[in-house]
N, C-alpha and C positions, 0 to 999 in steps of 0.2 A: 491477353491471356496471361502474360507474365505479371501484369499489374495486379490482377485479382487472384490468379491461381486457378487451375482447372477445377478444383473441388468447389470453389466459390462460384465459378461459371455454371457448373452443374446445378448448384443450389438455386441460383437466380433463374436459370432456364426452366427448371421444373416448376418453380413458383409462378412464373409468367404463363407457362402452358396451362397450369391449373386454373388460373384466373381467366384465360382466354376460353377454355372449355366451358367454364361456368357462364361466361358472357354470352355464349351461343344459346344458352337456355334462357328462361324467363326469371332466373334466380335473382340477378341484380335488379331487374325491374320490380320484382316482389319486395326486395329489400328497400328500394326507394319508396314504394307505396307504404310499407310499414312505417318508415321514418316520417313520411309526410303526415300520415294519420296521427302519429304520436305528437308531432309538432302542433297540429290543429287542436288536439285535446289539451295539450299543455298550455297553448296560448289562450284557449277559451273563446267564447262568443264575442262578436263585435256588433256595434250598432249599424243597422242598415239605413239606406237613404230614405227619407220620408217623402221623396218625390215619386216613389214607386208604390203602387197599390195593386193588390191581387184580389180579383173578384172570383171567389171559388165556388164551383158547383158542388155543394155539399149535400149531405143526406136530406136536409130540410128542403132544399131547392128541388131535389128529385121527387120528394113526396108531394110538393105543391104543383109542379108543372109537368107531371107525368113522366113516363119512362124516357130513358135516354135513347137516341138524341132528342133534344128539345126541338120543337118546330122553329124554323128560321124566322118566323114572324116574332117569336119570343125574343130572339137575339136582336131583331129590329127595334123592339120596344126598349131593350136594354140600352141601345145606342142613343135613344132619345134622352135617357137619364145621364148620359156622359157627354153632353154637348160642350162642356168647358174643359174637357181633358186635353192634354197636350198631344197625346197619341194613344191609340187603343190597339192592343195586340191580342188576337184570338189564338190561344195555344190549343186550337181544335182543327180537325181536318174536315173541310167541306168539299170532298172530292166528287160526290155524286150530285146530280141535278135534282131539284125539288120544285114542286109547284109554287112554293112560297119564295123562290129565289129572287123574283122581281121586287117583292116587298123588302127583302133584306138588302137588295142592291140599292133601292131608292134610299133606304135608311143610311147606307154607307155613303152615298153621295152627299147627304146632308149632315154627316157627322164629321168629327175631326179625322185626321189621317188614321187609316186602319191598316194593320199588318196581319196577314194570315200565314198559317204554318204550312210547310211542305215537309215530306218525309219520304223515305224509300222503303220498298217492301223487300221480301226475302230474295227476290230476283233482281235487286238493285234497280228496280223501276221507280221513277220519281212520281210520287203521288202529289198532285197539285190540286188547288181549289177548282171549283166549277168555272167554266169559261166565262160565265156571267160576272164573276168577281175579279178575274185576273187583271182586267184593265182598270179596275177601280181601287185596287189595294197594292201594297208592296208585299213581296214574298220573303220569307226567311225560314231556313231549315231549323228543325228542332232536335237534331240528332247530337248525341254526346258520345264520348269514347269511354268504354268500360275498362277497368283495370283487370289484372289477372284474377282478382277475387270478385269481379262483378260490381265493383264500386265505381261510381262516377267521379272522375277527377279532372278530366280534360275535355276540351271542346275545340273544334276547328272553326275558326271565324269565317272561312270560306269553304264551301263544299257544293258540288254540283253547279259551280259558277254562281251560287246564290249565297248571300251573307247569312250568318247565323241570325236567328229570329230576333234576338235582342239588338243586334247591330242594325237590322232593318228598321226597328222601331226608332233608334237614334237617328237614322238617316231620314225617316219619315218626319221626325220632329224638326229636322233642319239642323241638327247638331252633329253633322258628319265629321267635323274636325276633332270631335271628342273620341272618335273610335281609335282603337289600337290598330295601326296599319299593319305591323309585322305579325305574322302568324306562326311561322316555323313549320318544320316537317311533321312534327308530332302534335301540333295544336298547342293551345295555351292551357296552363294549369289554373284551375278555378280556385279562387280565394273564397272559400265558404265562410259564412258569417255565423252559422250556428246550426242547431237542430231544426226540425220541422216547425213551421209557423213562426219563423224569425221575422219575416216581413209583415207588413200591415195587411191583414186578411179581412175581406168583407164577404158576407154571404150573397150569392147571386140573387136569391129571393128578396133579401132586404133591399138591395139596390134597385131591383126591378119594381118593388113596391114603393119606391120614393122615400125611403126612410132617411136618406142622406140628401142634404141640400145640393143644389146644382153647383154651388161654389166650392164644395168640398173637393171636387176633382179638378179644379182649375190648375193648369200647368203641371199636371201629374201624368206620369206614365202608368197606364192602366193595362194590366194583363188579365185576361179572362181564360180560365182553364179549369180542369178537373181537380177537385179537392177530395171527393169521396173515394175511399179505398176501393169501393166496388167498381169504379170506373177503370182501375188498373193502371193509370198513368202515374206510377210511383217509381222512385229510384233510391238506391242505397248510397249514402254519402259518408265521408269520414266522421260526421257528427251524428249519424243515425244511431238512435238508442232503442226506443220501444217500437217506433213506427218509421217506415220509410218516408222519404221526402217527396211531396207531390212534384210532378214534372214541371208544372207552371212555376214553382218556386225555384227550380234549377234555372229556368229562363230568367227569372227575376235576379238570381245571383249573377248570371252572365251580364245582364243589363247593368247591375250595380257596379260590377268590375269595369265595364266599359266607361261608365260615367265618371268613375273615380280613378280610372287607369290603374287599378289595383290587382290586375292579374299577377300571379306569382311568377317571378323571373328566376329561371333556373341558372345556377352557376356551374354549368358543366365544366368549364375551363378550370375552375378552382378544384372541382372534384378530381379531375385528371391530374392536376398538380399535386394534390395531397396523396393520390395513389403513387405518383412518381416519387414523392418524398419517402413513402414507405419502402420502396425498392432501394432508394439511396441509403436509408438506414440499414437495410438488410446487407447492402454491399460494403459500406464503408464505416458505419458507426457501431453496430451491435457486435461485430467480431472483436472489437478492441475494448469493449467495456465488460464489466462484470455483470452477472445476471441480475444482481440487485439494482445496479445502475440502469440496466436495460428495462427492468420492470418500472422504475421511476420514469424513465423517458417515455415508454409506451403509455403509461397511465397519464402523464402530463399531456402527451400528444392527443390522446383520446378525449380527455376532459376539455382541452382547449378548443378543439374543433366542435365538440358538442355545445359548449357555451357560445361559440361563434355562430353556430347554426340557429340557436334560439334568438340571439340578438338580430341576426340578419332577417329571420322570419318575421320579426316585429315590423321590419321595414319592407315587407312583401318580397323578400328574396329567399329562395329555397336552396339551401346548401344540403345536398344529399349526403349526410354523414354516414349512412349505413354502408355505402360502398367503400369509402376509404377505411372505415373501421373494420370491415370484413377483410379488405386487402391487408390491413395491418395485422389482423389475426392470422391470415394465411402466411404472410411473410414471417411473422414471429414463430409460428408453428413450424415452418420450414427451417428457420434458423435453429430452433430448439432441437428439432429432429436431427439435423446434420451435426449440431454441436454434441448432442447425445451420442451419435454414432462415433464422432471423433473422440469423445471422452472415453466411450466404451472400448474403442479400438486401442487407444493409448493405455487404458487401464489394464486391458488384457496383456498388452506388450510389457507393461510395467510389472504385472504379476509374474509373467514368465521370467523377466529379468531378475526380479527379486527372488524368484524360486531358484534360479541358477546361482545367484550370489549367496543365498541361504545355504545351499548345499556346499558351495566352495568354502564358505565361512565355517560351517560345522566341521568339514573335513580338515580345515586348518587348525581349529581349536581342539578337536578331539582326535587323538591318534586312533582310539578304538571307541566306537559309539557305545553308550550304555545299552544294556539289553532292552530296556523299555523303549529305546529310540531306534534300535537296530533294524526295524522293519521298514524304515523310510526307503523310498525308491532310490536306486543308485543314480549317479549324475547322468549317465548316458541315456537313461530312460526318462526323458522329459515328457511332461504331459502335453497333449495337443488340445487345441481349442475345442475340437469335437468331443473330447472326453469330459467337458464340462468344467465350469469354474469351481464346482464343489470339491473336486479332487485337488485343485491347487490350494484351496482354502484349508483342506485337511492336511495337505503337505506342509503348509506354513504353520499350522498348529503344532505339528511335530517339531518344526524348527524353533518355535517359541519355547517349547518345553526344553529343548537343548540349550537355548540361550538363557533360560531361567536357571538351568543347572550351572552354566558358566557364571551367571550373575551371583548365584549363591556362593560359588567358589571365590569370586572376587570380593564379595562382602565379607567372607571369612578372613581373607587376607587383610582387608582394610581394618577389620575389627581386632584381629589377633596378631598379625605379623607386621604391622606398621606402627609408627609412633602415634601418640595422641594427635588427632586431626580434627579440625572444624572448618567448615566453609560457609561463608555468608554471601548473599547477593548484595552487591555494592549499592544498587539503586535504593533498596528499602531497608537494608541492614538486617534482614531476617535470615535465620539459620536455614541452610539448604541441606547440609550433611554434617553429622558429627559421629565419629565411631565410638565404640564402647569404651575404649581406653581413655578417650578425652572425657567422656561423661563421668567415668570413675575418678579420673584425676581431678576434675573440676569440683565434684561434689564431696570428695574426701580430703583433698590436699590444698588445692588452690583457693577455693571459696566454699568451704563446707556449708551444707544446708541450703545453698542457693541454686536456683534454676540455671540452666544453660543461658549464657548471655547473648544479647543482641550485639551487633557490631559496635554500636555506640557505648553500650555497657562494657564491652571488652576493651575498647580504647581507654576508657576511664580507669578500668582495673589495671591495665598495663602501665598507664601514667603514674598511678599511685604506688605500684609495686616494683618499678624498674630500679635497678642499681647501676652505679657507674661502671662502664665497661668501655674504656677507650680503645681496647684492642679489637672489639667487634667491628667487622667491616660494614658500617652503616653508610648506605649511599645517601639517604636523605630521611628526614623525619616525616615526610608527607605520606599519608595513607593512600594517596591516589597516584602513586608512582606508576609509570607506564610498564606494561608487561615487557619483560626482557631486561629490566634494569636490575642492579644488585639488590638482593633481598634486604629487607629491614630486619635486623637481628637485635633483639632486646633480651637482656638478662633480668629476671625478676626474682625476688626473694619473698618467701611466705613462711609463716610460722603456724604450725598445727599441733596441738597437744604438747606444747613446749618444745617441739622439734623443729629446727629451722631447715627449710628446703630451698634449693636453688634450681631454677629451670631456665632454659634458653628457648625463647619463642622466635621462630623464623616466620616472617609474614611477607607474603608477596601476592601480586595480582594474578588471577587466572582469567582467561578469556577464550570464548568459542565464537569466532566470527560467523560461522554458519548458523548457529542457534541464536546469536545476538546476546550471549550471556557474558556478563562481567562480574566476577566475584573476588573475594579476598579469602585466601587460605592461610591458616595458621597451624603450625606443627610445633610440638613441645618435646624437649629433650631434658632429662634429669641430669643436671650438671653439679649435683651436690658433692659427689666424690671429687670432681675436677676442682671445685672451689676449695675443698679441703686440701688437695694436693698443692694448689696455689698458695694456700696459707702456709703449708709446710715449706714450700719453696721460699716464701718470704722470710721464714725463720732462718733457713739456711743462708740466705743472703745477709741477714743481720749478723749471723755468726761469722761468715766470711769477712764482712765489712768491719766488724768490731774486734772479734776475737783473734783473727789472723792478721788483718791489715795493720793494726796498731803495734803488735810485737814486731812485725816485719819492718815497719818504719824505724823502729828502735834499732834493729839489727843493721839496717842500711846506714843509719847515722854513725853507729860505732865503727862499722867497716870503713867508712870514709875517713874517720879519725885515725884508724890504725894504718891505713895506707899512707898517711902523711908522716907518721913518726917511725914506722918500722922500716928495716932494711933487710936485704937478702931474701932468703927463702920465706921468712915470716911475712914480708911484704907481699910476696906472690900469693901466699895463702889469703891474706886480707883482700887483695884485688879479686881473687876468685870468689871469695864470700860476697863481696860487693856486687860483682857481675851477676852471680846467680840470684842474689836477693832482688836486684833490679828486674831481672827476668821474671821472677815469681811475682813481683809487685805488678808488672805489666800484665801478666796473665790474669791476676785477680781483678785488675781494673777493667780489662776487656770482658771478663766473665760477668762482672757486675753490670757493665753497660748493656750487654746483650740481655741479661736477665731483666733489667729494668724496662727495656723496650718491649720484650716479650710479654711481661706481666702487665704492661700498661701503666706502671708507676712513673715512667719517664714520659712526661707530656711533651709532644713535639709541637713547639710553638712556631707557627707559620707567619712569617713577615716577609715583605718584599726584599729581595737581595739580588746582587749582581753575581752571576755564576763565574764570570771572568775573575772577579776579586777572590772568590773562593779558590779557584784554580791556582792563582798566583800565590795565595797564602800557603796552600799545601805544597806547592813546588819549592818555595823558599826553604821549607824545613828539610827537604831531602837533597838540596843542592850540594851540601857538604859531603854527604855519603856518596853521591855520584862522582864528585871530584876525586875522592880518595880512590875509587875504582876506575878512574879515567873513563867514565860513562857519559856520553853526550845526551842531554835531554832535548829532544826536538819538539817544539810547540807549533801546532797548526790551529791558530785561534782566530776567530773573526774580530773585526774592530769593535763590534757592538753586538750585544745580545738583548733579546727581550727579557725584562725582569721576571723572576720567578717568585713564588711564595713557598717558603720552607724554613727549616731550622738551619741557619747558616753554620753554626758551630758543629752540628752533627755531620753536615755534608763536607765540611773541611776535614774532619777526622776520617770520614769514609774515603774521600779522594786521596788523603795522605796515606791511608792503609794500602790503597792500590799502587800509588807511586813508590812507597817504601818497599812493597813486595817486588815491584818491577826492578828496582835498583838492586835489591838484595839477591834476587835469583837470576839476574843477568850476568853474563860472563864479563870479565874486565875488558875494557877498550871496545865496548859495543855501544849500542844506542837504545834509548827508551823514548818512545813517541807518545805524546799526549795531544789529542785533537778534539775539537768541539765543533759540532755542526747543528745549525738551527733548521728544523723542518717546519711544516705547516702547523702541526699541533704539538710537536714534541721537540726536545733538545737532546741530542746524543753526545755523550762523552766517552772517548775510547782511550785506553791505556795499553800500549804494546811494549813488550820487552824482548831482549835478545837472548833469553836463557834457553833452558832445555825444553820448555813447554810442558803441557799437561797431556798425558795420554788419553785417548777417547773414553776408555772405560772409567776413568776417574773424574771426568768433567761433570757428570751429574752429582758428584758427592763433594766437590770442593767447597760448597757453601754450608756444609754441615759442620757442627762444632767438633773440635778436636780431630778433624780429618786433615791430613797432610799428604801431598803427592809423593810418589816414589822418587821423583827427581829432586825433592826438596829436603832430603834427610840430612844434607850437609850443613844446612842453615838452621839457626836457632828459631824457635817459635813453638806455639801450642796449637795452632790451627783454629784460632778464634777470630782472626782479623777479617777474613772474607765473610764469615757468618755475621759479624757486626755490620759490614758493608751492606749485605743483603737485607738485614732488618731495617737499616736506615733508609735504603732506597724504597723498599716496599711501604715504609711508613709515610713516604712522600708520594704514594700511589704510582710509583714507577716500577721498573724491573731491571735485572742485571743478567747478562748471559756471558758465557766464556767460549772462545774459539781459538783458532790458530792465527798467529801473526805472520805477516810477510817478513818480519825481522828474524824469524826462526823460533820465537818463543810463544808465549800466550798473549791473547788479546781479550781484555775485559771491556764490555760495552754497557754503559749505564744509560737508560732512557727515562727521562723525566717529562711528565706532561706540563705544558705551558700554563694550563689553568687547573689549579688543584681545588 
């Protein structure tokens, strides 16, 4: 029960019960008969044995020798013409005594072996020949079995303890061992050779008149019987067309089957096996296959056993395909009905579930339903199955209208309230979606007069129009980057009607695993004004670099000369001029460095370097300042670090800024701690000081330009050092954060990736 499930058990049980009920009727027998008749007609006629001759009492014989029955002396004369026959069988009943019995009996004594027919009447009383013949002849019954449609198909080789007429003839001829010994409960299936008159027929009158030489009948089985339709001894067979088959020819067919051992052999065991296979498919195969696959399986199964039955029938085996095919039909019909019930039940449940989800979704999206949708039933009044599926369908139509309203609202947002967007399917590069703003931008500014591009055309366009932008956070140049990686950012420059425009394209993958969709989305931002500001910023940098730095260098030079030659108050003035000039020069240099990095004009050259060497170089510069303030610098460094890729000179300056600030803002006779730790994927560098620290509200701002903490007002500086450090660290794909040190001051932590 657990293996199949109770629903499957019900399905199989109902199917088996249906087949058993039909088996109690003659339905399956009728199917077998139809199948057998079809096989006979498909196979066609076969050649009969030439050792069998039928002497038929036809209309001509009746006209010449008087009314039926003929005098027995006439039959005696016939025996004289058949002296060379192997055996003679009279498919006639000689049940009553006659005055000419002695003449006929004497002829029998002088003739080849003779077989006479016996039959039963309606009271199942056996009708035998007259007692004068019983000791001179062998007896054989001439009864056959009729099918449900009255057609002769079977014969019992033994009945009333008497062999069938044809078997008695074989026994009389001395060919007993040629007989089929086994009979079976339902008799043997006759293997018919064709329609009426398939065997060799001779007219009774022609034989009696001696038209055939005596040697013609030598070693032949001769059957004498009624041929004229008026005599009534006719039967319907599978080959019957216009006329029925004479009874004597049915006996000739049985005789031919015995001589050739060509009775049809029934393969009932194979039929039962095929029916069982149908039930196995019902239980274990069809439920796990699609309907298309099941249709192919059933068609292949039916075709295979049909072809097999034709082949076997050629070798005198009867495979009743009608029964397994009907069982296959019943099983598949049962499977289809139960699957339809299952699908219908599931569909109804799904419709109800979708109905509830639809209501919940609409209530979530719309605070107040539009008036055209307000008549939808409330959530608590769910439809029941008894109310009909049509109400559910109507309900969902209302929901579709609401979703269409939402979709229109979203489309409006995409078209009007978002930047220019275009989405391609990655597999074929075709456009899936493009809002109006992108269409307008493409046809008027980016590529005037051209149609919207495919993905391949867009890639070529970007490659041709991109401009250098080292500041943009480009993760990689591949268009096939995995979803979730850093977007690909490309700046492009175009010219339209003499006006130059700059746009930034952000390209990234989008994927929907449920729908199996992978696409590439591009959005555009107009950065023309930003580019113009960058140009102005560059001009300011040039002014600062040339117009301020050069005169300041001159002032510093003269101030140094004055401090050497002046004495007294004048020298103090010169020293003050020199100090403030150096301070201003340092500010200008820091400002220019930060500006160059931000603008991308300063290229960060990444080469392998040893971070320990960088740390030692920076520490050696601040050693003198630390000694002056009696500050001890504690180093916690590993013996060896993995090499990094980066700009060594920039990192030396960044670490120097941190150490210089630590010494500058630490109280005298305290400590500054510098430690380096190598982790699995990163290297961390920490600088701690013993100063006043940074209050929590100022920590998020310390890396901004020209920002100094409240506790740092007593020391010189312009608030550019930490901004420079942040730009350098982020340029190396790292990050910096500030916290509180256990030494009492601030702690700055730089994290650099080991693979850049």
